[in-house]
ZAZA-673078 format. One record per residue (C-alpha): chain; residue in three letters; y, z, x; residue number from 1. Coordinates in Angstrom, 2 decimals. Each point is the difference from the previous one (the first is absolute). Layout:
! ZAZA-673078
 mol type      py      pz      px seq
   A  Ala       Y       Z       X NUM
...
END
This chain:
! ZAZA-673078
 mol type      py      pz      px seq
   A  Met  327.31   32.90  270.20   1
   A  Arg    2.78   -2.59    0.11   2
   A  Arg   -0.08   -0.29    3.81   3
   A  Ala   -3.77   -0.33    0.05   4
   A  Leu    0.07   -2.71   -2.65   5
   A  Ile    2.77   -1.91    1.77   6
   A  Ala   -1.99    0.19    3.25   7
   A  Ile   -2.96   -1.60   -1.74   8
   A  Val    1.89   -2.90   -1.53   9
   A  Ile    2.90   -0.54    2.39  10
   A  Leu   -1.84   -2.90    1.62  11
   A  Val   -0.44   -1.71   -3.34  12
   A  Ser    2.24   -3.05   -0.22  13
   A  Arg   -1.83   -1.98   -2.65  14
   A  Gln    1.57   -0.03   -3.47  15
   A  Ser   -2.35   -0.13   -2.98  16
   A  Ala    1.08   -2.23   -2.88  17
   A  Ile   -0.48    1.63   -3.38  18
   A  Ser   -2.50   -1.76   -2.23  19
   A  Gln    1.48   -1.77   -3.00  20
   A  Asp   -3.29   -0.26   -1.91  21
   A  Gln    0.39   -1.11   -3.58  22
   A  Ala   -2.01    1.12   -3.00  23
   A  Val   -2.72   -2.52   -0.89  24
   A  Phe   -1.62   -0.58   -3.41  25
   A  Val   -3.10   -2.23   -0.03  26
   A  Pro   -1.90   -1.11   -3.12  27
   A  Leu   -3.54   -0.33    1.34  28
   A  Gly   -1.02   -2.91   -2.21  29
   A  Asp   -3.64   -0.60   -0.87  30
   A  Ile   -3.09   -1.88    1.18  31
   A  Pro   -0.24   -3.48   -1.56  32
   A  Gly   -2.88   -0.86   -2.28  33
   A  Gly    0.26    2.43   -2.89  34
   A  Gly    2.55    1.63   -2.23  35
   A  Thr    3.33    1.02    1.53  36
   A  Tyr   -0.41    3.68    0.80  37
   A  Ser   -0.14    2.26    3.07  38
   A  Glu    0.00    3.73    0.75  39
   A  Ala    0.72    2.11    3.09  40
   A  Trp   -1.84    3.26    0.74  41
   A  Asp    0.79    1.05    3.56  42
   A  Val    2.42   -0.61    2.86  43
   A  Ser   -0.81    0.48    3.68  44
   A  Glu    1.46    2.94    1.91  45
   A  Asp    2.12   -2.34    2.10  46
   A  Gly    1.50   -1.43   -3.19  47
   A  Gln   -0.88   -3.62    0.77  48
   A  Ser   -3.09   -0.74   -2.13  49
   A  Val   -1.23    0.44   -3.58  50
   A  Ala   -3.46    0.10   -1.60  51
   A  Gly   -0.60   -1.09   -3.58  52
   A  Gly   -1.61   -2.51   -2.31  53
   A  Ser    0.89   -3.15   -1.89  54
   A  Val   -1.53   -1.95   -2.86  55
   A  Ser   -1.41   -3.11    1.66  56
   A  Tyr   -3.01   -0.93   -2.14  57
   A  Gly    0.58   -0.89   -3.64  58
   A  Ile    1.80    2.67   -2.03  59
   A  Phe   -1.54    3.23    1.30  60
   A  Gly   -1.66   -0.76    3.36  61
   A  Tyr    1.77    1.96    2.74  62
   A  Gln    0.03   -0.58    3.74  63
   A  Ala    1.04    2.60    2.58  64
   A  Phe    2.89   -0.85    2.29  65
   A  Gln    1.83    1.17    3.08  66
   A  Trp    3.71   -0.81    0.17  67
   A  Ser    2.25    0.17    3.05  68
   A  Phe    3.32   -1.41    1.18  69
   A  Glu   -1.83   -2.09    2.58  70
   A  Ile   -2.54   -1.80   -2.20  71
   A  Gly    1.05    0.64   -3.60  72
   A  Leu   -2.75    0.37   -2.61  73
   A  Asn   -3.45   -0.17    1.61  74
   A  Pro   -2.99   -0.29   -2.42  75
   A  Leu   -2.97    2.05    1.21  76
   A  Gly   -2.81   -1.52   -2.06  77
   A  Glu   -3.02    1.90   -1.34  78
   A  Leu   -3.28    1.42    1.26  79
   A  Gly   -1.99   -2.74   -1.71  80
   A  Gly   -3.02    0.04   -2.25  81
   A  Gly    1.83    1.25   -3.07  82
   A  Ile    2.85   -1.18   -2.17  83
   A  Ala    3.23   -0.99    1.74  84
   A  Asp    1.91    3.29   -0.07  85
   A  Ser    1.51    2.28    2.65  86
   A  Arg    2.92    2.41    0.38  87
   A  Ala    1.63    1.67    3.03  88
   A  Phe    1.19    3.61   -0.36  89
   A  Gly    0.62    1.26    3.55  90
   A  Ile    1.31   -1.27    3.35  91
   A  Ser   -0.01    1.41    3.53  92
   A  Gly    3.10    1.15    1.86  93
   A  Asp    0.56   -3.36    1.71  94
   A  Gly   -1.18   -2.11   -2.96  95
   A  Arg   -3.01   -1.44    1.84  96
   A  Ile   -2.70    1.65   -2.13  97
   A  Val   -0.16   -0.21   -3.80  98
   A  Val   -2.39    1.82   -2.35  99
   A  Gly   -0.83   -0.33   -3.68 100
   A  Asn   -2.83   -1.19   -2.22 101
   A  Ser   -1.67   -3.28   -0.80 102
   A  Ser   -2.72   -1.35   -2.19 103
   A  Ser   -3.11   -0.57    2.10 104
   A  Phe   -3.68   -0.86   -0.38 105
   A  Asn   -0.67    3.72   -0.52 106
   A  Gly    2.87    0.68   -2.43 107
   A  Leu    3.47    1.46    0.54 108
   A  Glu    0.20    0.90    3.69 109
   A  Gly    2.62    1.47    2.31 110
   A  Phe    1.10   -2.19    2.90 111
   A  Arg    1.74    0.10    3.37 112
   A  Trp    1.90   -3.11    1.09 113
   A  Ser    1.46   -1.03    3.35 114
   A  Val    0.85   -3.35    1.56 115
   A  Glu   -2.85    0.44    2.48 116
   A  Thr   -2.76    0.87   -2.47 117
   A  Gly    1.17   -1.34   -3.32 118
   A  Met   -1.09    1.95   -3.10 119
   A  Val   -2.91    2.37    0.63 120
   A  Gly   -1.79    1.95   -2.75 121
   A  Leu   -0.22    3.79    0.34 122
   A  Gly   -3.11    0.67   -2.08 123
   A  Ser   -0.69    2.72   -2.57 124
   A  Leu   -1.45    3.52    0.03 125
   A  Ser   -2.36   -1.10   -2.76 126
   A  Asn   -2.04   -3.20    0.02 127
   A  Thr   -1.25    0.66   -3.52 128
   A  Phe    3.47   -0.09   -1.57 129
   A  Phe    1.94   -1.89    2.66 130
   A  Glu    3.79    0.43   -0.04 131
   A  Ser    2.70    0.91    2.50 132
   A  Ser    3.71   -0.53    0.62 133
   A  Ala    2.27    0.66    2.98 134
   A  Ala    3.43    1.43   -0.83 135
   A  Ala    1.69    0.78    3.32 136
   A  Val   -0.35   -0.19    3.79 137
   A  Ser    1.28    2.13    2.88 138
   A  Ala    2.79   -1.25    2.26 139
   A  Asp   -2.35   -1.37    2.67 140
   A  Gly   -2.49   -1.39   -2.51 141
   A  Ser   -2.87    2.23    1.14 142
   A  Thr   -0.35    2.05   -3.21 143
   A  Ile   -0.30   -1.51   -3.48 144
   A  Val   -0.12    2.05   -3.20 145
   A  Gly   -0.80   -0.80   -3.62 146
   A  Tyr   -2.90    0.63   -2.34 147
   A  Ser   -3.59   -1.04   -0.51 148
   A  Asn   -2.68    0.47   -2.60 149
   A  Ser   -2.54    2.53    1.25 150
   A  Pro   -3.09    1.78   -1.34 151
   A  Gln    2.30    2.78   -1.27 152
   A  Gly    2.58   -2.33   -1.59 153
   A  Phe    3.23   -1.65    1.19 154
   A  Gln    0.94    1.70    3.25 155
   A  Ala    2.93   -0.10    2.42 156
   A  Cys   -1.15   -1.36    3.34 157
   A  Arg    1.03   -0.79    3.55 158
   A  Trp   -0.99   -2.91    2.20 159
   A  Thr    0.33   -0.03    3.81 160
   A  Asp   -1.64   -2.09    2.71 161
   A  Thr   -2.82    2.52    0.23 162
   A  Glu   -0.49    1.45   -3.48 163
   A  Phe    0.32   -0.50   -3.75 164
   A  Val    0.04    3.34   -1.78 165
   A  Gly    0.71    1.44   -3.43 166
   A  Leu    2.65    2.71   -0.16 167
   A  Gly   -1.32    1.92   -3.00 168
   A  Asp    1.83    1.39   -3.04 169
   A  Leu    1.42    3.33   -1.16 170
   A  Gly   -3.07    0.81   -2.10 171
   A  Gly   -0.46    1.46   -3.46 172
   A  Gly    1.09   -3.10   -1.89 173
   A  Pro   -1.09   -3.63   -0.19 174
   A  Phe   -0.65   -1.28    3.53 175
   A  Asp    2.83   -2.50    0.57 176
   A  Ser    2.26    0.02    3.07 177
   A  Arg    2.16   -2.73    1.56 178
   A  Ala    1.82   -0.18    3.36 179
   A  Leu    3.31   -1.81   -0.37 180
   A  Ala    1.90    0.51    3.27 181
   A  Val   -0.44    1.18    3.59 182
   A  Ser    2.28    1.36    2.73 183
   A  Ala    0.79   -2.07    3.09 184
   A  Asp   -2.69    1.68    2.12 185
   A  Gly   -2.63    0.02   -2.76 186
   A  Ala   -0.22    3.81   -0.07 187
   A  Val    1.51    0.58   -3.47 188
   A  Ile   -1.26   -1.86   -3.07 189
   A  Val    1.40    0.41   -3.51 190
   A  Gly   -1.03   -1.14   -3.45 191
   A  Ile   -1.68    1.23   -3.17 192
   A  Gly   -2.81    2.44   -0.75 193
   A  Asn   -1.45    1.78   -3.03 194
   A  Asp   -1.00    3.56   -0.79 195
   A  Ala   -0.81    1.90   -3.19 196
   A  Thr    3.69    0.12   -1.00 197
   A  Gly    0.82   -3.70    0.38 198
   A  Arg    1.24   -2.73    2.32 199
   A  Lys    1.77    1.27    3.15 200
   A  Ala    2.05   -1.28    2.91 201
   A  Val   -2.00    0.86    3.12 202
   A  Arg    0.16   -0.04    3.77 203
   A  Trp   -2.73   -0.31    2.61 204
   A  Glu    1.04    1.26    3.43 205
   A  Arg   -2.69   -0.58    2.59 206
   A  Glu   -2.49   -0.19   -2.89 207
   A  Val    1.08    3.32   -1.56 208
   A  Leu    0.85   -0.64   -3.68 209
   A  Ser    2.82    1.89   -1.71 210
   A  Asp    1.54   -0.08   -3.46 211
   A  Leu    3.79   -0.63   -0.06 212
   A  Gly    0.40    1.35   -3.54 213
   A  Asp    2.37   -1.44   -2.59 214
   A  Leu    3.50    0.47   -1.39 215
   A  Ala    0.48    2.83   -2.48 216
   A  Gly    0.20   -0.51   -3.75 217
   A  Gly   -2.22   -3.03   -0.49 218
   A  Arg   -3.75   -0.43   -0.12 219
   A  Val   -2.17   -0.05    3.12 220
   A  Leu    0.60   -3.57    1.18 221
   A  Ser    1.31   -1.01    3.43 222
   A  Glu   -0.51   -2.78    2.56 223
   A  Ala    1.01   -0.31    3.67 224
   A  Trp    1.06   -3.55    0.85 225
   A  Asp    1.35    0.12    3.54 226
   A  Val    0.41    2.19    3.07 227
   A  Ser    2.59   -0.01    2.78 228
   A  Arg   -0.85   -1.24    3.47 229
   A  Asp   -0.65    3.52    1.34 230
   A  Gly   -1.89    1.12   -3.11 231
   A  Gly    2.55    2.68   -0.90 232
   A  Val    1.57   -1.48   -3.14 233
   A  Ile   -2.10   -1.22   -2.96 234
   A  Val    1.39   -1.78   -3.05 235
   A  Gly   -1.42   -0.95   -3.37 236
   A  Ala    0.25    0.88   -3.67 237
   A  Ser   -0.98    2.87   -2.27 238
   A  Ser    0.20    0.95   -3.63 239
   A  Ser    2.89    2.45   -0.43 240
   A  Ala    2.02    1.86   -2.60 241
   A  Arg    2.56   -2.80   -0.01 242
   A  Ser   -2.48   -2.89   -0.10 243
   A  Gly   -2.28    1.53   -2.61 244
   A  Ser   -3.77    0.07    0.08 245
   A  Asn   -0.54   -3.76   -0.24 246
   A  Ser    2.41   -1.19    2.69 247
   A  Tyr    1.00    0.62    3.62 248
   A  Glu    2.87    1.30    2.11 249
   A  Ala    0.31   -0.93    3.68 250
   A  Phe   -0.58    2.76    2.55 251
   A  Arg    0.43    0.81    3.68 252
   A  Trp   -2.47    2.43    1.61 253
   A  Thr    0.18    1.89    3.30 254
   A  Ala   -2.02    2.93    1.30 255
   A  Gln    3.17    2.11    0.09 256
   A  Gly    1.46   -0.88   -3.38 257
   A  Gly   -3.03   -1.00   -2.04 258
   A  Met    0.44   -2.56   -2.78 259
   A  Glu    3.62   -0.74   -0.94 260
   A  Ala    1.08   -2.10   -2.99 261
   A  Leu    2.22   -2.98    0.80 262
   A  Gly    1.36   -0.82   -3.46 263
   A  Asp    0.54   -3.28   -1.78 264
   A  Leu    2.72   -2.51   -0.82 265
   A  Ser    2.05    0.58   -3.14 266
   A  Gly   -0.89   -1.75   -3.25 267
   A  Gly   -3.40   -1.01   -1.34 268
   A  Gly   -3.11    2.12   -0.07 269
   A  Tyr   -0.37    2.52    2.81 270
   A  Gln   -2.30   -1.57    2.61 271
   A  Ser    0.21   -0.46    3.76 272
   A  Ile   -2.48   -0.63    2.82 273
   A  Ala    0.47    0.28    3.77 274
   A  Arg   -1.98   -2.71    1.78 275
   A  Gly    1.19   -0.03    3.62 276
   A  Val    1.60    2.23    2.64 277
   A  Ser    1.70   -0.62    3.35 278
   A  Glu   -0.96    1.46    3.38 279
   A  Arg    1.73    3.35   -0.33 280
   A  Gly   -0.16    0.16   -3.78 281
   A  Arg    3.75   -0.56   -0.36 282
   A  Val   -0.36   -3.15   -2.11 283
   A  Ile   -2.34   -0.05   -3.01 284
   A  Val   -0.41   -3.04   -2.23 285
   A  Gly   -1.61   -0.80   -3.33 286
   A  Trp    1.23   -0.58   -3.51 287
   A  Gly    1.62    1.79   -2.91 288
   A  Met    0.82   -0.75   -3.62 289
   A  Thr    3.25   -1.14   -1.61 290
   A  Asp    0.84   -1.09   -3.53 291
   A  Gln   -0.73   -3.54    1.22 292
   A  Gly   -3.42    0.87    1.43 293
   A  Arg   -1.21    0.96    3.47 294
   A  Arg    2.09   -0.64    3.11 295
   A  Ala   -0.56    0.35    3.75 296
   A  Val    1.44    3.25    1.37 297
   A  Arg    0.61    1.94    3.20 298
   A  Trp    0.17    3.74    0.60 299
   A  Thr    1.80    1.38    3.10 300
   A  Pro    1.17    3.50    1.01 301
   A  Asp    3.61   -1.21   -0.20 302
   A  Ala   -0.21   -0.80   -3.71 303
   A  Asp   -0.40    2.55   -2.79 304
   A  Glu   -1.97   -2.41   -2.19 305
   A  Pro   -1.99   -3.23    0.30 306
   A  Gln    2.03   -3.13    0.74 307
   A  Arg   -0.69   -3.48   -1.33 308
   A  Leu   -0.78   -2.33    2.87 309
   A  Asp    1.66   -2.99   -1.62 310
   A  Glu    3.28    1.93   -0.09 311
   A  Ile   -0.37    1.06    3.64 312
   A  Phe   -0.94   -3.49    1.22 313
   A  Ala    2.79   -1.75   -1.91 314
   A  Gly    2.72    2.67    0.07 315
   A  Glu   -0.36    1.38    3.53 316
   A  Phe   -1.41   -2.99    1.88 317
   A  Gly    1.30   -3.01   -1.92 318
   A  Ile   -3.41   -1.49   -0.81 319
   A  Asp    0.15   -2.64   -2.74 320
   A  Leu   -2.66    0.91   -2.57 321
   A  Ser    1.06   -2.54   -2.61 322
   A  Gly   -2.92   -0.81   -2.29 323
   A  Trp   -2.09    2.89    1.31 324
   A  Thr   -1.30    3.25   -1.51 325
   A  Leu   -1.56    2.36    2.53 326
   A  Leu   -2.75    1.75   -1.96 327
   A  Asp   -1.49    2.18    2.71 328
   A  Cys   -0.05    0.72    3.71 329
   A  Thr   -3.49    0.55    1.36 330
   A  Ala    0.65    0.57    3.70 331
   A  Val    2.60    0.84    2.65 332
   A  Ser   -0.19   -0.40    3.78 333
   A  Ala   -0.10    2.87    2.47 334
   A  Asp    3.73   -0.29    0.75 335
   A  Gly    0.93   -0.10   -3.69 336
   A  Arg    1.67   -3.42    0.27 337
   A  Ser   -2.65   -2.43   -1.30 338
   A  Tyr   -1.02    0.06   -3.66 339
   A  Ala   -2.64   -1.95   -1.93 340
   A  Gly   -0.67   -0.11   -3.69 341
   A  Asn   -0.38   -2.04   -3.15 342
   A  Gly    2.41   -1.47   -2.48 343
   A  Ile    0.89   -2.83   -2.29 344
   A  Gly    1.93   -2.86    1.56 345
   A  Pro    1.06   -3.47   -1.08 346
   A  Asn   -3.61   -1.20    0.43 347
   A  Gly   -1.65    2.90   -1.80 348
   A  Gly   -1.89    2.99    1.40 349
   A  Glu    0.50    0.02    3.77 350
   A  Ala   -0.26    2.33    2.97 351
   A  Trp    3.16    0.74    1.97 352
   A  Phe    0.98    1.37    3.42 353
   A  Val    3.25    1.53    1.27 354
   A  Arg    1.04    0.89    3.55 355
   A  Leu    3.14    2.12    0.35 356
   A  Pro    2.17    0.24    3.14 357
   A  Pro   -0.10    3.22    2.01 358
   A  Gly    2.15    2.77   -1.40 359
   A  Arg    2.65    1.65    2.21 360
   A  Ser   -0.21    3.67    0.91 361
   A  Pro    2.20    0.49    3.09 362
   A  Gly   -1.64    2.15    2.65 363
   A  Asp   -3.43    0.19   -1.65 364
   A  Leu   -1.65   -2.25    2.56 365
   A  Asn   -3.59    1.13   -0.63 366
   A  Cys    0.49   -0.29   -3.78 367
   A  Asp   -1.39    3.41   -0.90 368
   A  Gly    2.89    0.76   -2.36 369
   A  Ala    1.88    2.30    2.41 370
   A  Val    2.29   -0.29    3.03 371
   A  Asn   -1.20    2.37    2.72 372
   A  Asn   -1.31    0.17    3.58 373
   A  Phe   -3.06   -2.04   -0.98 374
   A  Asp    2.31   -3.02   -0.32 375
   A  Ile    1.17    0.05    3.64 376
   A  Asp   -2.82   -2.10    1.49 377
   A  Ala    0.26   -2.52   -2.82 378
   A  Phe    3.80   -0.19    0.45 379
   A  Val   -0.35   -0.69    3.71 380
   A  Leu   -2.59   -2.71   -0.71 381
   A  Ala    2.26   -1.62   -2.61 382
   A  Leu    2.82   -0.19    2.54 383
   A  Ser   -2.16   -1.30    2.84 384
   A  Asp   -2.42   -2.40   -1.72 385
   A  Ala    0.44   -0.93   -3.65 386
   A  Asp   -3.22   -2.03   -0.09 387
   A  Ala   -2.07    2.88    1.36 388
   A  Tyr    1.67    2.34   -2.48 389
   A  Ala   -0.94   -2.30   -2.90 390
   A  Gln   -3.63   -0.04    1.14 391
   A  Thr   -0.15    3.77    0.52 392
   A  Tyr    1.73    0.87   -3.30 393
   A  Pro   -0.92   -2.89   -2.33 394
   A  Gly    1.33    1.68   -3.14 395
   A  Cys    3.43    0.68    1.47 396
   A  Thr    3.09   -2.03    0.83 397
   A  Val    1.85   -0.06    3.33 398
   A  Ala    3.17    0.14   -2.08 399
   A  Asn   -0.56    3.76   -0.28 400
   A  Ala    1.09    0.20    3.66 401
   A  Asp    3.45   -1.32   -0.94 402
   A  Val    1.15    3.57   -0.54 403
   A  Asn    3.69   -0.75    0.51 404
   A  Glu   -0.31   -2.84   -2.54 405
   A  Asp    1.85   -2.65    1.99 406
   A  Gly   -2.65   -2.65   -0.76 407
   A  Val   -1.59    0.06    3.48 408
   A  Val   -2.65    2.22    1.58 409
   A  Asn    1.17    0.95    3.51 410
   A  Asn    1.04    2.89    2.25 411
   A  Phe    3.04    0.71   -2.19 412
   A  Asp   -2.43    1.47   -2.58 413
   A  Ile   -1.05    2.82    2.33 414
   A  Asp    2.82    2.42   -0.79 415
   A  Ala   -0.43   -0.51   -3.76 416
   A  Phe   -3.75    0.56    0.30 417
   A  Val    0.46    3.20    2.00 418
   A  Ala    2.50    1.21   -2.60 419
   A  Leu   -2.58   -0.55   -2.75 420
   A  Leu   -2.62    1.93    1.96 421
   A  Ser    2.48    2.83    0.52 422
   A  Gly    0.91    0.12   -3.67 423
   A  Gly    3.46   -1.47    0.57 424
END
């Protein structure tokens, strides 16, 4: 293996400088014109953009926004014809498409926004009792999910370029279902449904509806809030033995393991909710309770219990959070490095955004959590063309190719990489 690998990269003479990215904390501010308040509800898969809302009319009038490093806070306006009020809840993978709801001539109406089209209303399944809201959008922006009033009641729904359809409910209880998140390809949708026993976390996979159950020991009450990029990991909250019948505990669900409880912070009443999940399900975000109230948290496989994000940001990455309380984290990017949420800052209630530098895992060039033969092609690319590597593996860092840890990625890392592959 070593000779073959050397033969591939022996012609490589270019040295790749290791990125020295710094952690970034950005208070998102608010839209002028109303009270000082903003909230963030989603972050794009590429980790560069945020969707949310800000008070911009009087005390309570919200306006949807799109935030990015390039343009800052971008007000999106309203559909028109109703009161001045709109909110953005979902954003596409590249941040170019935003979805949410807005007051309109017809009533509360879901919308799709892009630079090219502006804000476009999505309609309702019922014209008699008009209401709809868009909650999330697929990576390419082609599939939007949310809910709409319908002849049967409030119903989860899906919008595409060619159709607007209701997704049904579990049956047996009050007809009330909501779609809250969608996988990158639009094939898996998650949210809330009802049956005769109560409110349930549910999944639609290619329009087939299934009940995800709930955690043991509590009452029948669960909600699915997000799904990983490939649709394999679902997160949310459920009543449990530890939370009691009137509260929630965060969960992680997979087809193999079912619904697993994620626990809560220490202190305060027992309550936690998982709101967002990264591409492979390795990073889950939300909030938990302490004796000082709720705080933004993160769950990872490397930690035995939820971790407070303020302690991670300040303690591990040196972010100055003076004057800030991070109340919740509502979304995380596909690579697990960008976080968005809500808190209290020096100016009051305000949305926040954090981008962390790439973590180092020597030899794991495809960032799948293991060092094996599947890393060889990525290792060769990192040695030969760092820019191409960054484009091919956007959630990884070329620093993982510095296997001999001399601070430079070059041919001298080959022997150390081969030793890792061989178990040496």
